[in-house]
C-alpha positions as CSV (number, residue, x, y, z in Angstrom):
1,X,18.8,332.9,144.3
2,X,17.5,330.2,142.2
3,X,14.3,329.0,144.4
4,X,14.5,324.9,145.0
5,X,11.5,323.8,142.7
6,X,13.4,325.7,139.7
7,X,17.1,324.7,141.4
8,X,15.6,320.9,140.9
9,X,13.9,321.5,137.7
10,X,17.6,322.9,136.4
11,X,19.4,320.2,138.0
12,X,17.3,317.4,136.3
13,X,17.5,318.9,133.0
14,X,21.2,319.2,133.4
15,X,21.5,315.5,133.9
16,X,19.0,314.6,131.2
17,X,21.2,316.5,128.9
18,X,24.6,314.8,129.7
19,X,24.4,311.6,127.1
20,X,25.4,308.6,128.8
21,X,27.7,306.5,126.5
22,X,29.5,303.7,126.8
23,X,31.1,301.5,124.0
24,X,30.5,298.0,123.2
25,X,32.9,295.7,121.6
26,X,32.1,292.3,120.8
27,X,35.2,289.8,119.1
28,X,36.5,292.8,116.8
29,X,33.6,294.0,115.9
30,X,32.3,297.7,115.0
31,X,31.7,299.2,118.4
32,X,28.4,300.0,119.2
33,X,27.5,303.2,120.9
34,X,25.3,303.2,124.2
35,X,22.6,306.4,124.9
36,X,20.7,307.0,127.6
37,X,17.5,309.0,128.5
38,X,15.0,309.3,131.0
39,X,11.6,310.2,129.9
40,X,9.9,314.0,130.5
41,X,6.3,313.1,129.9
42,X,4.3,310.0,131.6
43,X,1.0,309.2,131.7
44,X,-1.3,306.4,133.4
45,X,-3.3,304.3,130.5
46,X,-5.9,302.0,131.8
47,X,-5.2,299.2,131.1
48,X,-5.0,297.2,134.4
49,X,-6.4,297.2,137.3
50,X,-4.8,299.5,140.0
51,X,-4.0,303.1,139.8
52,X,0.2,304.7,140.4
53,X,0.6,306.7,143.4
54,X,2.6,309.3,141.8
55,X,3.8,308.2,138.7
56,X,5.5,311.1,137.6
57,X,8.1,310.4,140.0
58,X,9.2,307.7,137.4
59,X,11.2,310.5,135.2
60,X,14.5,310.0,136.9
61,X,16.2,307.7,139.5
62,X,17.0,310.2,142.3
63,X,14.9,307.6,145.0
64,X,11.7,309.3,144.7
65,X,8.8,306.5,143.8
66,X,6.4,305.9,142.0
67,X,4.0,302.9,144.1
68,X,0.9,300.4,142.9
69,X,-0.4,297.9,145.2
70,X,-1.7,295.3,142.4
71,X,-4.0,292.9,144.2
72,X,-3.0,289.2,143.9
73,X,-3.9,286.3,142.2
74,X,-2.6,288.0,138.9
75,X,-3.8,291.9,139.4
76,X,-2.2,294.0,137.2
77,X,-1.1,297.9,137.4
78,X,-2.0,300.4,135.2
79,X,0.4,300.7,132.5
80,X,2.6,303.6,132.5
81,X,3.4,305.3,129.1
82,X,6.8,307.4,128.7
83,X,7.9,309.5,126.0
84,X,9.8,312.8,125.6
85,X,12.9,311.3,126.0
86,X,15.2,313.4,124.0
87,X,17.2,311.4,122.1
88,X,19.8,312.5,119.7
89,X,20.8,309.6,117.5
90,X,22.6,310.8,114.5
91,X,21.4,310.6,110.8
92,X,22.7,307.3,109.6
93,X,23.1,305.9,112.3
94,X,22.1,302.2,112.5
95,X,19.4,301.5,115.5
96,X,21.3,297.5,116.4
97,X,18.8,297.5,120.0
98,X,16.9,299.2,122.9
99,X,16.2,298.2,126.0
100,X,13.9,299.4,128.1
101,X,15.1,299.6,131.8
102,X,12.5,300.1,134.9
103,X,14.7,300.3,138.3
104,X,12.4,299.6,141.1
105,X,11.5,296.9,143.6
106,X,9.1,294.8,145.5
107,X,8.4,295.0,149.6
108,X,7.6,291.2,149.3
109,X,11.2,289.3,148.3
110,X,8.9,285.7,146.9
111,X,9.6,285.9,143.3
112,X,5.6,286.6,142.7
113,X,6.1,290.2,141.3
114,X,6.8,290.9,138.3
115,X,7.5,294.5,136.0
116,X,6.6,294.3,131.9
117,X,7.2,296.4,129.1
118,X,8.0,296.9,125.7
119,X,9.3,299.8,123.2
120,X,7.2,302.1,121.2
121,X,7.6,303.9,118.1
122,X,5.2,307.5,118.2
123,X,1.5,306.5,117.8
124,X,1.8,302.8,118.4
125,X,-0.5,301.5,121.4
126,X,-0.1,297.8,121.0
127,X,3.4,295.4,121.0
128,X,4.6,293.2,118.8
129,X,6.0,291.8,121.3
130,X,6.9,292.0,124.8
131,X,8.7,290.8,127.9
132,X,9.4,291.1,131.6
133,X,10.8,289.8,134.7
134,X,10.8,289.1,138.6
135,X,11.1,291.8,141.0
136,X,13.5,291.1,144.1
137,X,13.3,293.3,147.1
138,X,16.4,294.4,146.7
139,X,15.9,298.1,144.1
140,X,17.9,297.2,140.8
141,X,17.5,298.7,137.6
142,X,16.1,295.7,135.3
143,X,17.0,295.5,131.6
144,X,13.7,294.2,129.4
145,X,15.6,293.3,125.9
146,X,19.3,293.5,125.4
147,X,21.9,295.2,123.2
148,X,20.1,293.2,119.9
149,X,16.8,293.5,120.8
150,X,14.6,296.0,118.5
151,X,10.9,294.5,119.0
152,X,10.3,292.7,116.2
153,X,10.1,295.9,114.8
154,X,13.1,298.3,112.1
155,X,13.9,301.7,113.5
156,X,15.5,304.6,112.7
157,X,17.5,307.7,114.0
158,X,14.0,309.8,113.5
159,X,11.8,306.9,115.0
160,X,14.2,307.1,118.4
161,X,14.5,311.0,118.4
162,X,10.7,311.2,118.1
163,X,8.8,312.9,121.2
164,X,6.6,310.0,120.7
165,X,9.3,307.3,121.0
166,X,8.9,305.9,124.5
167,X,7.8,302.6,126.3
168,X,4.7,300.6,128.1
169,X,5.4,299.6,131.7
170,X,3.3,297.6,134.1
171,X,3.8,295.5,137.0
172,X,1.6,292.4,138.1
173,X,1.2,290.5,141.4
174,X,1.0,286.7,141.1
175,X,0.8,286.1,144.6
176,X,-2.1,283.8,145.9
177,X,-2.5,285.1,149.2
178,X,-0.2,288.3,149.7
179,X,-0.7,291.6,148.1
180,X,2.0,294.0,148.5
181,X,3.5,297.5,147.0
182,X,5.1,297.1,144.5
183,X,8.2,300.4,143.5
184,X,9.3,302.2,140.8
185,X,11.8,304.7,140.9
186,X,12.6,305.4,137.3
187,X,12.0,304.0,133.5
188,X,15.0,304.8,131.3
189,X,15.9,303.8,127.9
190,X,18.7,302.6,126.3
191,X,19.4,302.8,123.0
192,X,22.2,301.1,121.4
193,X,23.6,302.6,117.5
194,X,26.4,302.1,115.1
195,X,28.0,304.7,112.2
196,X,26.7,308.1,111.9
197,X,28.6,311.6,113.4
198,X,28.9,311.6,116.9
199,X,26.7,313.7,119.0
200,X,28.2,316.0,121.2
201,X,25.7,317.7,124.2
202,X,26.1,320.8,125.3
203,X,24.8,322.7,128.5
204,X,24.0,326.3,129.2
205,X,26.1,328.1,131.9
206,X,23.1,328.1,134.0
207,X,22.4,324.3,133.7
208,X,26.0,323.4,133.8
209,X,26.0,325.2,137.3
210,X,23.2,323.5,138.4
211,X,24.6,320.0,137.4
212,X,28.0,320.7,138.8
213,X,26.5,321.5,142.3
214,X,23.8,318.1,142.0
215,X,26.8,316.7,141.8
216,X,28.1,317.9,144.7
217,X,25.2,317.6,146.7
218,X,25.7,313.8,145.8
219,X,28.8,313.3,146.9
220,X,29.9,312.8,143.0
221,X,32.1,315.4,142.9
222,X,34.1,317.2,145.3
223,X,35.8,321.1,145.1
224,X,38.6,321.6,147.1
225,X,40.7,325.2,146.8
226,X,44.4,324.2,146.2
227,X,45.9,327.2,147.1
228,X,45.5,330.7,146.5
229,X,46.6,331.0,143.3
230,X,45.1,328.4,141.8
231,X,41.1,328.3,141.1
232,X,38.6,325.8,143.1
233,X,38.5,322.9,140.7
234,X,36.5,319.7,140.3
235,X,37.6,316.6,141.8
236,X,35.9,313.3,140.7
237,X,35.4,311.3,143.2
């Protein structure tokens, strides 16, 4: 029997292995494919004032959160460098946009806490451009960049598929008086591209079983026995 930690690891790997792909069409133009991945490497970089608690918990959208308490009057957190996303953009594809997507919230809804970030190539430490959004008291996936944002750079599939590709993300507190916690559940990246051969992910039997059990536990999939002559089937909720 798998231990809890082993099962959790398999489930996370299986969830990452299933490419979340959607089609984006605009005015009859060629469709762009969106591939979404989460990081497997999270490093805190000393560029701000306040360290994170459990920074490694931004690896997946699972309600297990990293937190930080930056001081008022413009206090910033340390930067989180997230890499090793495991993208598999096909050779020959044209990268049309990159979104950095921190998921989180600020416990005090006064429109004075912000999350910032930028996409980075392997080895890059300073941005050509970065962007930020206001955090609210309701947890949300805050999209930094757009479906056509290239961060003042050009990108190849090799750049995206590199283990060093990723993002820097940090938060700040602009409140004049109050210092409250900021929480991040995950940091994912959406990559939009056109062209190239389609990528079909594969799962080992063990990873597939772990994925199915994780989906059942989350209530996404229900196992139902139809009859004695029929196998148990997965029914989408």
